[in-house]
C-alpha positions as CSV (number, residue, x, y, z in Angstrom):
1,X,0.0,0.0,0.0
2,X,1.1,3.5,-0.6
3,X,0.9,6.2,2.0
4,X,-2.5,7.5,0.6
5,X,-4.0,4.0,0.9
6,X,-2.7,3.4,4.4
7,X,-3.8,6.8,5.5
8,X,-7.3,6.2,4.3
9,X,-7.5,2.7,5.8
10,X,-6.0,3.7,9.2
11,X,-7.7,7.1,9.5
12,X,-4.3,8.8,10.1
13,X,-3.2,11.7,8.0
14,X,-0.2,11.2,5.7
15,X,1.7,13.9,7.5
16,X,1.3,12.1,10.8
17,X,2.3,8.8,9.2
18,X,5.5,10.4,7.9
19,X,6.2,11.8,11.4
20,X,5.7,8.4,12.9
21,X,8.2,7.0,10.4
22,X,10.7,9.8,11.2
23,X,10.6,9.0,14.9
24,X,10.8,5.2,14.3
25,X,7.3,4.1,15.3
26,X,6.6,2.6,11.9
27,X,9.2,1.4,9.4
28,X,7.6,0.8,6.0
29,X,9.5,-0.9,3.3
30,X,10.7,1.1,0.3
31,X,10.1,0.1,-3.2
32,X,12.8,0.3,-5.9
33,X,11.8,3.8,-6.8
34,X,12.0,4.9,-3.1
35,X,8.3,5.1,-2.4
36,X,7.0,3.8,0.9
37,X,5.4,0.4,0.7
38,X,3.2,-0.3,3.7
39,X,2.4,-3.8,4.7
40,X,-0.6,-5.0,6.7
41,X,1.5,-5.1,9.8
42,X,2.3,-1.4,9.3
43,X,-1.4,-0.7,8.9
44,X,-2.1,-2.6,12.1
45,X,0.6,-0.6,13.9
46,X,-0.8,2.7,12.6
47,X,-4.3,1.7,13.8
48,X,-2.8,0.8,17.2
49,X,-1.1,4.2,17.4
50,X,-4.2,6.0,16.3
51,X,-6.2,4.4,19.1
52,X,-3.5,5.0,21.7
53,X,-3.2,8.7,20.7
54,X,-7.0,9.0,20.7
55,X,-6.9,7.9,24.4
56,X,-4.3,10.6,25.0
57,X,-1.2,8.5,25.4
58,X,2.0,10.4,24.8
59,X,4.3,9.5,21.9
60,X,6.8,7.9,24.4
61,X,3.9,5.9,26.0
62,X,2.9,4.8,22.5
63,X,6.5,3.7,21.8
64,X,6.5,1.7,25.0
65,X,3.1,0.2,24.4
66,X,3.9,-0.8,20.9
67,X,7.1,-2.4,22.0
68,X,5.2,-4.3,24.7
69,X,2.6,-5.3,22.1
70,X,5.3,-6.8,19.9
71,X,7.0,-8.5,22.8
72,X,5.5,-11.9,23.3
73,X,7.3,-12.3,26.6
74,X,5.8,-9.1,28.0
75,X,4.1,-9.0,31.3
76,X,0.7,-7.4,31.4
77,X,1.8,-5.6,34.6
78,X,4.1,-3.5,32.5
79,X,1.2,-2.4,30.2
80,X,-1.1,-1.8,33.2
81,X,1.5,0.4,34.9
82,X,1.7,2.7,31.8
83,X,-2.1,2.8,31.6
84,X,-2.5,3.5,35.3
85,X,0.0,6.4,35.2
86,X,-1.9,7.8,32.2
87,X,-5.2,7.4,34.0
88,X,-3.8,9.3,37.0
89,X,-2.7,12.1,34.7
90,X,-6.2,12.3,33.2
91,X,-7.7,12.4,36.7
92,X,-5.4,15.3,37.6
93,X,-6.3,17.2,34.5
94,X,-10.0,16.6,35.1
95,X,-9.6,18.0,38.6
96,X,-7.8,21.0,37.3
97,X,-10.5,21.6,34.7
98,X,-13.3,21.2,37.3
99,X,-11.6,23.8,39.5
100,X,-11.2,26.2,36.5
101,X,-14.9,25.7,35.7
102,X,-16.0,26.4,39.2
103,X,-13.9,29.5,39.4
104,X,-15.1,30.8,36.1
105,X,-18.7,29.9,36.8
106,X,-18.6,31.9,40.0
107,X,-17.1,34.9,38.2
108,X,-19.7,34.7,35.4
109,X,-22.5,34.6,38.0
110,X,-20.9,37.6,39.9
111,X,-20.8,39.7,36.7
112,X,-23.9,41.7,36.0
113,X,-23.1,41.9,32.3
114,X,-24.8,45.3,31.9
115,X,-23.8,48.7,30.7
116,X,-21.7,49.5,33.8
117,X,-17.9,49.2,33.7
118,X,-17.6,47.2,37.0
119,X,-16.7,43.7,36.1
120,X,-15.7,41.0,38.7
121,X,-14.2,38.9,35.9
122,X,-11.7,41.6,35.0
123,X,-11.1,42.5,38.6
124,X,-10.2,38.9,39.4
125,X,-7.9,38.6,36.3
126,X,-6.1,41.8,37.2
127,X,-5.4,40.5,40.6
128,X,-3.6,37.5,39.3
129,X,-0.2,39.0,40.0
130,X,-0.2,40.5,43.5
131,X,1.9,43.6,43.6
132,X,1.8,44.3,39.9
133,X,0.4,47.7,39.0
134,X,-2.7,47.2,36.9
135,X,-2.7,48.9,33.5
136,X,-5.6,49.9,31.3
137,X,-3.9,48.6,28.2
138,X,-3.1,52.1,27.0
139,X,0.4,53.3,26.7
140,X,1.5,56.3,28.7
141,X,2.2,59.1,26.3
């Protein structure tokens, strides 16, 4: 298969496939004229990588997971450790996003959103760096 065919079948853009090749995640064969010649195994690896990336695994995690997938002597504990670490990072991110949402929701509720200039949202944002002199965004002439 050429890169267009494998991209269509895997759902991964050609640019990403080339990147994965550049960093050694996939190694398609080369035809006599130098074109990439993808095999079914390459397609399978790309589908694997696409699913892993969709779940948010880092490139390095994908490299490790792919290596474990190809290692018939692997221990599932190794795979589980990678997945648990990633799950922990997702949980941390969710907690951060929930905190951000609560804060922003409170600020939106506090803002009247009328014709007056008073705005608790801007007041909160301007207080982000204690001790910094707030500016109006205009330069002093």
